[in-house]
C-alpha positions in Angstrom: 40.9 -82.5 111.9 43.5 -80.0 110.6 46.9 -81.2 109.2 48.8 -80.1 112.3 46.1 -80.9 114.9 47.4 -78.4 117.5 44.2 -76.4 118.1 43.4 -75.9 121.8 46.6 -77.7 122.8 49.0 -75.9 125.2 52.6 -75.1 124.3 55.3 -73.4 126.5 57.5 -71.0 124.5 60.8 -69.9 126.1 62.8 -67.1 124.4 60.6 -64.4 122.9 62.8 -61.4 122.9 61.2 -59.2 120.3 59.4 -59.4 117.0 62.5 -60.6 115.1 63.2 -63.5 117.4 62.7 -67.1 116.3 60.5 -67.8 119.3 58.2 -64.9 118.4 57.6 -66.3 115.0 57.0 -69.8 116.4 54.5 -68.4 118.9 52.7 -66.5 116.1 52.3 -69.7 114.0 51.1 -71.6 117.1 48.6 -68.8 117.8 47.4 -68.7 114.2 46.8 -72.5 114.3 44.7 -72.1 117.4 47.1 -73.4 120.0 47.1 -72.1 123.6 50.3 -70.1 124.3 52.3 -70.1 127.6 55.3 -67.9 127.4 58.4 -67.4 129.5 60.7 -64.5 129.2 63.6 -63.0 131.0 62.5 -59.5 131.8 59.5 -57.1 131.8 60.4 -55.5 128.5 60.1 -58.9 126.8 56.9 -59.6 128.8 55.5 -56.4 127.3 56.2 -57.7 123.8 54.3 -60.9 124.6 51.3 -59.1 126.1 51.1 -56.8 123.1 51.2 -59.4 120.4 49.9 -62.4 122.3 47.4 -60.9 124.7 45.6 -64.2 125.5 48.9 -65.9 126.4 50.0 -66.5 130.0 53.4 -65.0 130.5 56.0 -65.8 133.2 59.4 -64.4 134.1 62.3 -66.8 134.5 66.0 -66.5 134.5 67.1 -69.9 133.3 70.5 -69.5 135.0 68.7 -70.0 138.3 67.6 -73.6 138.9 65.1 -72.4 141.6 63.3 -70.2 139.2 63.1 -73.0 136.7 61.5 -75.3 139.3 59.2 -72.5 140.5 57.9 -71.7 137.0 57.4 -75.4 136.2 55.1 -75.7 139.3 53.2 -72.6 138.3 52.7 -73.7 134.8 51.7 -77.2 135.9 49.2 -75.8 138.4 47.6 -73.4 135.9 47.6 -75.5 132.8 47.6 -79.2 133.8 48.6 -80.7 130.4 51.4 -79.4 128.2 51.7 -80.7 124.6 55.0 -79.2 123.9 58.0 -77.1 124.8 59.9 -74.6 122.7 63.5 -73.8 123.8 64.7 -70.9 121.8 67.3 -69.5 124.2 70.9 -68.6 123.4 73.4 -66.3 124.9 77.1 -65.5 124.4 79.1 -62.9 126.3 82.2 -61.9 124.4 83.6 -60.1 127.4 86.9 -59.5 125.8 85.6 -59.0 122.3 85.9 -61.6 119.5 89.0 -63.7 120.2 90.6 -66.7 118.5 88.9 -69.8 119.7 91.9 -71.0 121.7 91.7 -67.8 123.7 88.0 -68.3 124.7 87.3 -67.0 128.2 86.3 -69.8 130.5 83.6 -67.9 132.3 82.0 -66.8 129.0 82.0 -70.3 127.7 80.5 -71.9 130.8 77.8 -69.2 131.0 76.9 -69.8 127.3 76.7 -73.5 127.9 74.5 -73.1 130.9 72.0 -70.7 129.2 72.1 -72.1 125.7 72.3 -75.8 126.4 71.8 -77.0 129.9 68.7 -74.9 130.3 67.0 -77.1 127.8 67.8 -80.2 129.9 66.7 -78.5 133.1 63.4 -77.2 131.7 62.6 -80.6 130.2 63.2 -82.2 133.6 61.2 -79.7 135.6 58.2 -79.7 133.2 58.1 -83.5 132.6 55.4 -84.2 135.1 53.0 -81.8 133.2 53.8 -83.0 129.6 51.3 -85.2 127.9 52.5 -88.7 127.2 53.1 -87.8 123.5 54.4 -84.2 124.0 57.0 -82.8 121.6 60.0 -80.8 122.8 62.1 -78.7 120.4 65.2 -76.5 120.6 66.7 -74.1 118.1 70.2 -75.0 117.0 72.3 -74.2 114.0 72.6 -75.9 110.6 76.2 -77.2 111.2 78.6 -77.3 114.1 81.4 -78.7 111.8 82.0 -75.4 110.0 84.6 -73.3 111.9 83.0 -69.9 111.4 85.3 -67.5 113.1 82.6 -64.9 113.7 80.5 -67.4 115.7 83.3 -68.2 118.1 82.7 -70.7 120.9 79.0 -70.9 120.3 79.3 -73.7 117.7 80.8 -76.1 120.3 78.0 -75.0 122.7 75.4 -75.8 120.0 77.1 -79.1 119.3 76.5 -80.0 123.0 72.9 -78.9 122.5 72.5 -81.2 119.5 73.9 -84.1 121.5 71.6 -83.3 124.4 68.6 -83.7 122.0 69.6 -87.3 121.4 70.2 -88.1 125.1 66.9 -86.3 126.2 64.9 -88.3 123.6 66.4 -91.6 124.9 66.0 -90.7 128.5 62.4 -89.5 128.3 61.5 -92.6 126.2 61.8 -94.9 129.2 58.4 -94.1 130.5 56.8 -91.7 127.9 56.4 -91.2 124.2 57.7 -87.7 124.4 59.8 -86.7 121.4 62.8 -84.3 121.3 64.1 -82.6 118.2 65.9 -79.6 117.1 65.7 -77.1 114.2 69.2 -76.5 112.7 68.8 -73.0 111.2 71.4 -71.4 109.0 72.1 -67.6 109.3 69.1 -65.4 110.1 68.4 -61.7 110.5 67.5 -61.6 114.2 68.4 -59.2 117.0 70.5 -62.0 118.6 72.5 -62.5 115.5 73.1 -58.8 115.2 75.0 -59.0 118.4 77.5 -61.5 117.0 80.7 -59.6 116.1 81.4 -59.5 112.3 78.0 -61.2 111.5 76.9 -59.1 108.5 79.4 -60.4 105.9 78.8 -64.1 106.7 75.1 -63.5 106.6 75.4 -61.9 103.1 77.6 -64.7 102.0 75.2 -67.3 103.3 72.4 -65.7 101.2 74.5 -66.1 98.1 75.3 -69.7 99.0 71.6 -70.8 99.2 70.3 -72.5 96.1 67.7 -69.8 95.6 70.0 -66.9 96.2 67.7 -65.6 98.9 68.3 -65.5 102.6 66.6 -67.9 105.0 63.5 -66.4 106.6 62.8 -66.7 110.3 59.3 -67.6 109.4 60.6 -70.7 107.6 62.4 -71.8 110.7 59.2 -71.3 112.7 57.1 -73.3 110.3 59.4 -76.3 110.6 59.5 -75.9 114.4 55.7 -76.0 114.6 55.6 -79.0 112.4 57.9 -80.8 114.8 55.7 -79.8 117.7 52.7 -81.3 116.0 51.6 -85.0 116.0 52.0 -84.8 112.2 55.7 -85.3 112.8 55.2 -88.3 115.1 57.8 -90.4 113.3 60.6 -87.8 113.8 62.6 -88.1 117.1 66.1 -87.4 118.3 66.9 -85.4 115.2 68.2 -82.0 114.3 66.3 -81.0 111.1 68.5 -78.7 109.0 66.7 -75.6 107.5 69.2 -73.8 105.4 67.6 -73.3 101.9 70.2 -75.7 100.5 73.2 -73.6 101.6 75.2 -76.7 102.8 75.1 -78.2 99.3 76.3 -75.1 97.5 79.7 -73.9 98.7 81.2 -74.6 95.2 78.6 -72.5 93.4 80.3 -71.2 90.2 79.4 -67.6 90.9 80.9 -67.8 94.4 84.0 -69.5 93.2 84.5 -67.0 90.5 84.2 -64.1 92.9 86.6 -65.8 95.3 89.2 -66.3 92.6 89.0 -62.9 91.0 
């Protein structure tokens, strides 16, 4: 038996956008470890990415803003795959319709749409797919390393991710009433992904975060994926209702002497 013991088990991955996305790297690790991939994407361009790099994976289209589509895809997956050992929710969206604004000027429609796509979809997918999960399935979502840091460039997405982190706890408790399903999150610090590139003013905070890590090297998307797959595996069976922070030590190092010196010069 391998350390992860995920060979031939089926995992549903939501959120593959392109080769830089967190979901792509999670899917790659799952595939390399012999798992069976089931993917769901939003459009045909993303489906083409899946079919190119994961040709043996079944791929479905689903707009998670549409509850009917979520229920339909769950039925299709259940019919075609019977037992699902895990779910990857790597979906986030923010529409800065009026550009980056001070937080108190957040546009209500933008905030609610981000909450729907980035947070509530995890709850909805867990509910719709529950009949097809194995009794000890593992569900994970991709969050951020802290929601207590008021990063202006991230805008209203930090409160949305805070709701997602709370949902992890409540889902884990709710599902425990009649299963041994686990629910966890990976709290990643700043990454070089296509999604992050769309955040206004992202580059300078990303470069700062790299200097704030203990190793002075940016966090790699592959490192987040490795933690995610560990949480999906039975090897992490004792971890439940947690958001595991993956930040290369950044959160411990804000008073690094070199950073302080540059700030004061």
